[in-house]
N, C-alpha and C positions, 0 to 999 in steps of 0.2 A: 504494500500500500504506500502510496506517495505521502511524504511528510507534508503537513499543512504549511502553506506559505505565510509566514508571519510578517513579511515585508509589506509596508503600506502600499496600497494600490493607488496609482495615480488617479486623481479625481475623487478619491474617497476621503471624507472629513474625519480628522482624528481629534479626540478630546470633546469638551462640553460644547454644546450648541451656543453660538453667540447670543441668542435670545436669553438663554439661562444666565449667561455671564452678565448681561445688561440688567436683568431682573435683580440679580444678587447685588450689583453695585447700587441700584436705586434703593433697594431695601436697606442696605447699609447706610446710605446717606439719610434716609428717612429716620432711622433709629438715632443717628448722630444728632440730627436737627431736633427731634422731639425729646430726647432723653438728656442730652448733654448741654446743648446751648441754652435752653430755658433755665437750667440750674445755675449756669454761670451768670446769666442776666439777673436772676433773683439774688444771687450772692452779691453782685456788684451793687444792686439797688439798695440792699440792706447796709452794705458797707459805706455807701455814699450818703446815707441819710444823716441829717444833722443830729448830733447827740441831744437827747432829751434831758431837761433839767431833772435832777434827782428829786423825786417826790418824797415828802415826809413819810416816815414809817406809819403803817396803819395804827389806829388807836388800839392801845393795849389795855387790857383790864387789870387794874391793880387792886381790885376790891378785896381780894383774898390776902393781900399783904398787910402787914401790921403798920398801922399809922403811928409814926414816931411822936414822942413827946415834943411839943413846940411851944414857943412863947413869942410874944410881940416884942421886938427889940428896938423898933423905931417906926415913926409915922411921919409923913410929910403931907399934911392936909391939903395944901395948895396944889399938890401934884397927884392927889388921890393915891398915895403910895403907902403900903404897909410892908415892913420888913419882918420876917419871921426867922427865928433861930431854932435849929434842931441840933441834937448832939453830934459831935464830930464823927462818930462811928456809923451814922445813918447811911444806909445803902441807897443806891439809885432807885431800887424797887420801892423802898419805903418813902422816898421823896415823891415818887409817882403816886403811891397810895395816899399821901397827904394831899396832893393836888386834886386827886379824884374825890377825896373826902370833902375838900373845900367846895368843889363844884356841886357835889350832891347837897351840901348844906345850903348853897346859894339857891338851888332849884327848890328846896323845901322852905326857903325864907327863914332859915335858922343860922345863917352865917354870922349874924350879929352876935350870936352866943359864943362865937369862936374868936373873932377879931374885931377891932374897932371899925365903926362905919366910915366909909370914905366919902360918901355923899349924903350926910344926914339931912333929912327933910326933903330930899329930891322927890319929885313926883313919880319917878321910876323906882324909887326905893333907896335904901341905905347904901347900896353898892351898884348904882347906875354906871359909874365909871370906877374902876379899881385896878391898880397894878400891885400885885402881891409877889414879893421876892422871898425866896427861901435861901438861907445861908446856914453853914455849919461851923463857921468860925466867928466868934463874937467880935473880933477886931475888924472884921469886914461887914458885919451885920449892922451897919450904922447908916445914918441918913446921908452922909456925904457920898457913900458908895453908890446909892441909887439916884442921887442927884446927878452924878456924873453920867449914869446910864440914861437918865431921862432926857439929857440934852442931845443924845444921838452920837453915832460913831464918828461923824464928820465935823462935829463942833470943835473948833480949836480950843483945847484945854487951857492954853496960856491966857485966854481972855478972862477966864473965870478964876485963874490962880489955883486950880485943883492940885492937890498933892497925890491923888490916886489917879493914875493914867486910866483911860477908858478900857484899854485892853486888859489891864490888871483887874479892874472892877468886874468886867464881864466874866472872867474865868472863875470868879468867886461865887457866882450864882449857881446854886444847886438846882433850883426850880423856879419857874416863873408862871404865874397865873394872871391872865389879863381878862377883865370883864368890861364889856361895852354894851349896855342894854339899848343903846341907840342904834345898834346894828342887830336887828332881830333875827337875821338869817344866820349869824355866827357870833352870838354874844359872849361865848366862852372860848378862850384858847389857852392851852397849858402845855408846858414843855419841861423836860429836864434841861438844865443849862439855860442859856439865854441866846436869843437871836432877834435880829431885825429883818423882817421880810422886805421892808421898803429899801434897805440898803444892801441886803444879802450878806450881812455880817453875822456870823454865828460863833459861839464858843465851841471849844473842842468836844464837850460832852453833850452838845445839843441833840435832842431827840424830841420831836413833836409827840405829844400824848393825845391831845384832843384839840 
């Protein structure tokens, strides 16, 4: 029997049909376009987005924490300021519990039992406007410290002759509770540390609570 002839015959096509090759190329391009390119575009879009401002941490419940012992250390009636003093060993959680306790008392109209009125006789109540500062060191829990803070971060201290620089006074604040009943949509704001939303100046321990 004659051996089969394995030599290619002239005019006979060898390998895949061109139509199959073309189909494979098209399918590969389609996969590349649909799977890879959109992912790259999406990544570039996210990377190119302007950075969003850091939002305050969500309100944390401190109701289960122990409210520390506190006392009124200074008042500035003309600025509606009350300074409170807590023990030096007071934790941040306890400061948060104190601020939450003060807010709860304000809502129950019993805050007058805890601290002096800041707007006595006002039609909106004894605490229509109040700035309550919490300190844990008696040498800083004085009127001068909060007088400096009330003038703002950009007020030139040399004009007033202060001996406590603003940046030093700011870092001594353990907690800050601001009441403004003239703003019914957001009458209470409280934070660990101290911060000015208007100027964007915040102390190192700043954390918004409510």
